[in-house]
FIMI-927400 format. One record per residue (C-alpha): residue number from 1; residue in three letters; y, z negated, x negated. Coordinates in steps of 0.02 Angstrom, whole numbers, plus 50000, padded with zeros to 5 digits. Last residue first. Layout:
<recs>
seq/type/py/pz/px
NUM/ALA/Y/Z/X
...
</recs>
This chain:
<recs>
seq/type/py/pz/px
455/VAL/51854/45905/43500
454/VAL/51709/45787/43477
453/GLU/51675/45690/43636
452/ARG/51661/45506/43602
451/LEU/51501/45410/43617
450/VAL/51519/45220/43629
449/PRO/51372/45144/43539
448/ALA/51237/45058/43640
447/ALA/51238/44871/43611
446/PRO/51116/44806/43485
445/PRO/50972/44704/43554
444/ALA/51008/44522/43512
443/VAL/50995/44418/43353
442/GLN/51112/44271/43366
441/ARG/51132/44236/43181
440/GLY/51316/44276/43155
439/VAL/51359/44091/43158
438/GLY/51203/44001/43217
437/VAL/51135/43956/43388
436/HIS/50964/43873/43382
435/ARG/50863/43832/43537
434/LEU/50742/43694/43491
433/GLY/50559/43696/43541
432/LEU/50493/43655/43368
431/SER/50438/43835/43335
430/ALA/50612/43891/43388
429/MET/50692/43782/43254
428/THR/50581/43855/43120
427/GLN/50621/44031/43178
426/PRO/50809/43997/43181
425/ASP/50813/43927/43003
424/TYR/50940/43788/42988
423/GLN/51098/43760/42888
422/ASN/51201/43901/42962
421/ARG/51360/43795/42950
420/GLY/51413/43784/43133
419/ASP/51235/43762/43194
418/ILE/51246/43735/43382
417/VAL/51079/43650/43419
416/LEU/51011/43651/43597
415/PRO/50857/43557/43659
414/THR/50946/43485/43813
413/ARG/50928/43297/43840
412/LEU/50922/43276/43652
411/ARG/50825/43126/43582
410/GLN/50652/43203/43578
409/ALA/50706/43369/43503
408/VAL/50804/43281/43366
407/LEU/50656/43166/43333
406/HIS/50543/43317/43309
405/PHE/50681/43395/43202
404/ASP/50676/43249/43079
403/PRO/50823/43303/42972
402/GLN/50812/43418/42822
401/ARG/50988/43476/42780
400/PHE/51083/43344/42878
399/GLN/51072/43213/42741
398/LYS/51154/43336/42621
397/TRP/51316/43340/42723
396/GLU/51346/43514/42795
395/THR/51491/43475/42910
394/LEU/51506/43545/43088
393/LEU/51331/43529/43162
392/VAL/51340/43526/43352
391/LEU/51197/43443/43446
390/ALA/51181/43482/43630
389/ASP/51165/43404/43803
388/ALA/51158/43229/43730
387/ASN/51038/43101/43802
386/ASN/51032/43006/43636
385/LEU/51084/43123/43496
384/ALA/51219/43012/43418
383/ALA/51087/42878/43389
382/TYR/51000/43003/43274
381/PRO/51149/43010/43156
380/ASP/51159/42820/43139
379/GLN/51323/42727/43116
378/LEU/51403/42793/43275
377/LEU/51577/42849/43322
376/LYS/51582/42853/43512
375/LEU/51718/42956/43595
374/GLN/51738/42937/43783
373/GLY/51714/42751/43761
372/GLU/51886/42704/43826
371/LYS/51937/42625/43661
370/VAL/51870/42772/43561
369/ALA/51962/42898/43670
368/GLU/52120/42793/43658
367/PRO/52111/42778/43468
366/TYR/52087/42965/43434
365/ARG/52170/42995/43265
364/GLN/52135/42823/43193
363/ALA/51954/42834/43250
362/ILE/51939/43004/43165
361/ASN/51999/42928/43001
360/ASP/51874/42786/43017
359/SER/51732/42907/43055
358/ALA/51761/43013/42899
357/ALA/51631/42949/42775
356/PRO/51450/42960/42834
355/ASP/51494/43061/42989
354/PHE/51417/43032/43160
353/ALA/51477/43081/43332
352/GLN/51440/43046/43515
351/VAL/51564/43142/43623
350/SER/51595/43132/43810
349/SER/51666/43285/43896
348/GLY/51817/43281/44012
347/GLY/51905/43439/43956
346/ALA/52038/43351/43853
345/LEU/51903/43260/43755
344/LEU/51804/43419/43726
343/ALA/51954/43526/43677
342/ASP/52033/43402/43556
341/LEU/51863/43360/43483
340/LEU/51823/43543/43448
339/VAL/51988/43580/43363
338/LEU/51980/43417/43266
337/SER/51802/43451/43206
336/PRO/51860/43615/43126
335/ALA/51954/43508/42998
334/ASP/52141/43539/42973
333/ARG/52153/43371/42882
332/ILE/51992/43274/42910
331/ASP/51969/43209/42732
330/ASP/51828/43081/42715
329/THR/51753/43179/42571
328/GLY/51586/43233/42497
327/PRO/51544/43359/42631
326/LYS/51680/43472/42702
325/PHE/51816/43463/42836
324/ALA/51756/43289/42880
323/LEU/51681/43266/43055
322/GLY/51495/43295/43028
321/TRP/51355/43287/43156
320/ILE/51420/43302/43332
319/ALA/51328/43256/43492
318/LEU/51392/43317/43660
317/THR/51384/43230/43828
316/ARG/51432/43337/43977
315/GLY/51547/43276/44114
314/HIS/51657/43430/44103
313/LEU/51571/43557/43990
312/ASN/51562/43698/44118
311/GLY/51439/43829/44057
310/LEU/51301/43761/43945
309/GLU/51255/43903/43827
308/ARG/51414/44008/43831
307/LYS/51524/43854/43846
306/LEU/51441/43773/43696
305/MET/51454/43935/43598
304/ARG/51640/43952/43635
303/LEU/51670/43771/43584
302/PRO/51578/43794/43419
301/TRP/51673/43957/43383
300/THR/51848/43887/43412
299/LYS/51872/43853/43226
298/GLN/51834/44035/43193
297/GLN/51989/44090/43289
296/GLN/52101/43984/43179
295/ASN/52013/44053/43027
294/ARG/52034/44233/43082
293/ALA/52220/44206/43113
292/GLU/52245/44130/42940
291/VAL/52152/44269/42851
290/SER/52241/44399/42957
289/HIS/52412/44332/42907
288/LEU/52350/44332/42727
287/ILE/52302/44515/42737
286/PRO/52463/44565/42826
285/MET/52576/44501/42686
284/PRO/52747/44577/42723
283/MET/52882/44540/42593
282/ASP/53053/44497/42663
281/TYR/53088/44399/42504
280/GLN/53096/44232/42595
279/ALA/52950/44290/42701
278/ALA/52840/44302/42546
277/MET/52871/44120/42502
276/GLN/52834/44072/42683
275/LEU/52670/44168/42681
274/MET/52621/44082/42519
273/ALA/52664/43912/42592
272/ARG/52561/43943/42748
271/ILE/52415/44002/42641
270/ASP/52433/43849/42531
269/LYS/52432/43727/42676
268/PRO/52277/43800/42758
267/PHE/52182/43814/42593
266/CYS/52231/43648/42515
265/SER/52225/43488/42620
264/GLY/52065/43521/42712
263/GLY/52005/43655/42831
262/TYR/51891/43806/42828
261/GLY/51809/43892/42976
260/CYS/51657/43873/43087
259/GLY/51534/43950/42967
258/ALA/51482/44105/42872
257/TYR/51445/44075/42689
256/ILE/51536/44196/42574
255/PHE/51628/44067/42469
254/HIS/51523/44089/42312
253/HIS/51376/44211/42317
252/GLY/51437/44343/42195
251/ILE/51550/44493/42227
250/ARG/51556/44599/42070
249/GLN/51383/44536/42024
248/ASP/51314/44613/42184
247/SER/51179/44492/42241
246/GLY/51308/44415/42357
245/ILE/51314/44575/42459
244/GLY/51131/44572/42508
243/LYS/51117/44384/42520
242/ARG/51264/44378/42639
241/VAL/51194/44523/42742
240/GLU/51028/44434/42765
239/GLU/51120/44277/42816
238/VAL/51227/44381/42935
237/ASP/51074/44419/43043
236/VAL/51111/44581/43135
235/GLY/51102/44610/43323
234/LEU/51257/44718/43327
233/GLN/51370/44600/43424
232/GLU/51323/44446/43324
231/CYS/51341/44544/43163
230/LEU/51520/44587/43211
229/SER/51565/44402/43219
228/ALA/51472/44371/43056
227/ILE/51575/44506/42969
226/GLU/51732/44415/43027
225/ASN/51663/44252/42961
224/ILE/51621/44337/42796
223/PHE/51801/44395/42778
222/SER/51877/44229/42831
221/ILE/51782/44140/42694
220/ARG/51825/44270/42562
219/THR/52008/44262/42611
218/ALA/52009/44073/42592
217/LEU/51948/44096/42413
216/PHE/52087/44223/42381
215/THR/52217/44106/42457
214/ASN/52162/43965/42343
213/ALA/52164/44067/42183
212/ALA/52328/44157/42221
211/TYR/52415/43992/42258
210/LYS/52361/43912/42095
209/THR/52396/44067/41992
208/MET/52570/44080/42068
207/GLU/52618/43912/41995
206/ALA/52550/43961/41825
205/ALA/52641/44128/41832
204/ARG/52805/44040/41868
203/ARG/52782/43922/41721
202/SER/52743/44064/41603
201/MET/52569/44078/41529
200/CYS/52442/43978/41427
199/LEU/52258/43981/41472
198/ILE/52147/43842/41406
197/ARG/51962/43880/41426
196/ASP/51911/43845/41247
195/HIS/51722/43827/41250
194/ASN/51618/43678/41199
193/ARG/51770/43570/41166
192/VAL/51850/43601/41337
191/PHE/51878/43425/41405
190/PRO/51916/43347/41235
189/GLU/52049/43483/41204
188/TYR/52151/43439/41359
187/LEU/52276/43323/41278
186/ALA/52283/43423/41116
185/ARG/52320/43581/41215
184/MET/52458/43489/41308
183/VAL/52538/43430/41146
182/ARG/52533/43604/41066
181/GLU/52598/43688/41224
180/ALA/52745/43568/41232
179/ASP/52786/43604/41050
178/ALA/52777/43793/41075
177/ASP/52888/43793/41230
176/ASP/52855/43944/41342
175/THR/52761/43841/41469
174/GLY/52637/43856/41612
173/LEU/52472/43782/41558
172/VAL/52315/43829/41657
171/VAL/52155/43737/41613
170/ARG/51999/43837/41654
169/ASP/51825/43815/41726
168/PRO/51852/43629/41700
167/ARG/51715/43509/41647
166/MET/51794/43335/41658
165/PHE/51919/43384/41792
164/ASP/51794/43480/41899
163/ASP/51664/43342/41875
162/ILE/51789/43213/41935
161/ALA/51844/43320/42082
160/ALA/51671/43355/42153
159/GLY/51690/43284/42330
158/GLU/51860/43363/42351
157/LYS/51868/43517/42241
156/LEU/51996/43509/42101
155/PHE/52093/43655/42028
154/GLU/52254/43569/41976
153/PRO/52412/43660/41923
152/ASN/52490/43625/41752
151/SER/52673/43682/41755
150/VAL/52763/43615/41602
149/VAL/52938/43543/41587
148/ARG/53016/43497/41420
147/HIS/53148/43360/41421
146/GLN/53308/43389/41323
145/TRP/53394/43285/41188
144/ALA/53574/43243/41143
143/VAL/53613/43128/41288
142/GLN/53777/43147/41381
141/ARG/53719/43048/41534
140/ARG/53784/43182/41650
139/GLN/53712/43317/41537
138/CYS/53542/43232/41536
137/GLN/53547/43221/41726
136/HIS/53584/43406/41741
135/ASP/53446/43452/41618
134/LEU/53320/43349/41718
133/VAL/53369/43432/41881
132/SER/53367/43605/41802
131/GLN/53194/43576/41726
130/VAL/53129/43517/41894
129/ARG/53198/43677/41969
128/CYS/53107/43780/41839
127/ALA/52947/43686/41881
126/THR/52974/43727/42065
125/GLY/53003/43913/42037
124/VAL/52843/43973/42120
123/PRO/52798/43854/42260
122/ALA/52714/43685/42229
121/THR/52540/43617/42203
120/SER/52570/43450/42118
119/LYS/52534/43438/41931
118/CYS/52712/43471/41871
117/VAL/52712/43405/41693
116/VAL/52861/43319/41612
115/ILE/52851/43318/41423
114/ALA/52964/43178/41366
113/PRO/53129/43148/41279
112/GLN/53178/42965/41265
111/ASP/53278/42842/41370
110/LEU/53211/42901/41537
109/THR/53304/42826/41685
108/ARG/53422/42952/41764
107/GLY/53322/43109/41725
106/LEU/53162/43024/41778
105/GLU/53239/42975/41944
104/SER/53299/43153/41974
103/ALA/53129/43224/41932
102/VAL/53046/43102/42052
101/ALA/53164/43151/42193
100/VAL/53136/43336/42158
99/ILE/52948/43314/42167
98/GLN/52961/43212/42328
97/SER/53073/43345/42407
96/ILE/52948/43483/42370
95/ASP/52906/43521/42552
94/ALA/52789/43671/42548
93/SER/52841/43803/42675
92/GLY/52753/43814/42842
91/ASP/52913/43819/42947
90/ALA/52894/43636/43000
89/ALA/52867/43581/42821
88/SER/52692/43579/42745
87/PRO/52659/43431/42632
86/THR/52697/43431/42445
85/GLY/52631/43260/42393
84/VAL/52659/43179/42224
83/ALA/52571/43218/42061
82/ILE/52711/43222/41932
81/PHE/52631/43199/41762
80/ILE/52728/43116/41622
79/VAL/52680/43150/41440
78/GLU/52740/43049/41291
77/ALA/52761/42892/41392
76/ARG/52847/42741/41316
75/SER/52970/42695/41455
74/CYS/52876/42791/41589
73/ALA/52783/42642/41665
72/GLY/52938/42534/41659
71/ALA/53047/42664/41743
70/THR/52919/42701/41877
69/ASP/52886/42519/41924
68/THR/52760/42522/42067
67/SER/52617/42493/41945
66/PHE/52437/42532/41902
65/ALA/52355/42519/41731
64/LEU/52218/42614/41642
63/ARG/52162/42601/41460
62/GLY/52141/42413/41460
61/ALA/51951/42424/41445
60/ARG/51931/42323/41606
59/LEU/52045/42443/41699
58/ASN/51951/42590/41623
57/THR/51781/42534/41686
56/THR/51846/42483/41858
55/ILE/51935/42649/41886
54/LEU/51784/42748/41827
53/ALA/51667/42655/41945
52/GLU/51791/42677/42088
51/ILE/51801/42866/42063
50/GLY/51614/42902/42060
49/PRO/51604/42999/42224
48/GLU/51777/43028/42298
47/PHE/51839/42941/42456
46/ILE/52021/42900/42426
45/PRO/52118/42736/42424
44/ALA/52013/42676/42277
43/GLU/51975/42490/42257
42/GLY/51969/42428/42077
41/ARG/52065/42268/42113
40/GLN/52220/42342/42030
39/LEU/52191/42493/42141
38/ALA/52204/42386/42297
37/ASN/52367/42307/42238
36/ILE/52436/42480/42197
35/ARG/52394/42547/42370
34/GLN/52475/42399/42458
33/THR/52629/42411/42349
32/SER/52652/42593/42398
31/THR/52782/42678/42288
30/ASP/52651/42739/42165
29/VAL/52632/42738/41976
28/CYS/52482/42766/41863
27/SER/52495/42708/41683
26/VAL/52373/42789/41562
25/ARG/52320/42745/41387
24/ASN/52211/42888/41326
23/GLY/52029/42864/41278
22/MET/51943/43007/41369
21/GLU/51908/42895/41519
20/ALA/52094/42863/41531
19/PHE/52126/43049/41553
18/CYS/51993/43053/41689
17/THR/52067/42906/41783
16/ALA/52246/42969/41779
15/THR/52202/43145/41838
14/VAL/52084/43083/41975
13/LEU/52217/42962/42037
12/GLY/52357/43090/42032
11/VAL/52262/43227/42120
10/TYR/52199/43122/42265
9/GLY/52348/43007/42285
8/CYS/52412/42884/42157
7/GLY/52576/42974/42123
6/ILE/52670/42973/41959
5/VAL/52550/42987/41812
4/THR/52607/42912/41647
3/ILE/52525/42953/41482
2/GLN/52525/42873/41309
1/MET/52409/42972/41194
</recs>
């Protein structure tokens, strides 16, 4: 099948590469000449395991091409995916101006009917708006045919996006057009041959499905973090609680790990967009407001623990392991590390940090601190520990799971580990002479309950 993907960002590049891997001929378009030139050399602008190997393989096979010429790339396309950015606007709503601009350009330039697929995460009603834009342009040009618009939201996890695309839990198609559904089913059939996971629904329902999925997962994270906060006060180990509730098949173990908050390009942005959509209809959503508030509070947990253990942090040297919002990516958008770094650098602390992928992005965000030596981004995780007053774990990269704790204890000036991802066992750490502070794992004598007189 001849496919065009507009947008060579995270979603667009993974989509284009995976479709090409299945034998389709795919043209991927972007407005950035620098990005396109790099991709033509097989260099990916994103950090995603396995993506460059797939790009190189499909470039050499002639199934994948990159261009800045939208009209040329779409001239023979049967299916056109729109995968451009929908960043948060000032009021928290999703900015769909790039989607609308692409739709308008397609309406002006396409010389044949096509299936236009909205792949970007966008508010309910966006696909219908794209349809209206395309219809308007067709009427202006007085053409006899109509484009068919499908909503096909992505469900990719950074760090595992290729596997998610190749082996999807489900493929959601938003369309009421039988021909469009047939083509889209044929396109995705190789990815779901063992078990048909294609769900067809209305365009608006497909768009809402994406937002509902992400906000529900964020809710689970904020819920367990709130339970962890109470566990700290009651002398309960939240890890025992997590295992206890996760064993219930109705709940499961996914997304109930206490930590220092979620970040990234999806959950924070999608919750803000969902709240803004609800506000437009004067619809209160107290649960999602609480999810967002809990997460913002949770991101301050590492700083609060440092202050509790060390007191005044001015002049202190702190080591940080992990800067990306999650392992497997270099993405630092809304990462808990930014909240901690902002506070430490503003408060006069020195920071020695290591991350296997995200250091360059952090350096671009804090150029003055790096230049002045207040923030050191190191190439060796153990070098970050030298004479530090504490180690703070923020991202659970695999290489941090079983470090040399004897070396950790030797390098730290103060044997304190703030474990923002509950990676380590407190008893094991104590046996090695390290003080371990985990999320919801500070076991202390429970406070006496407040007795109220019964009237």
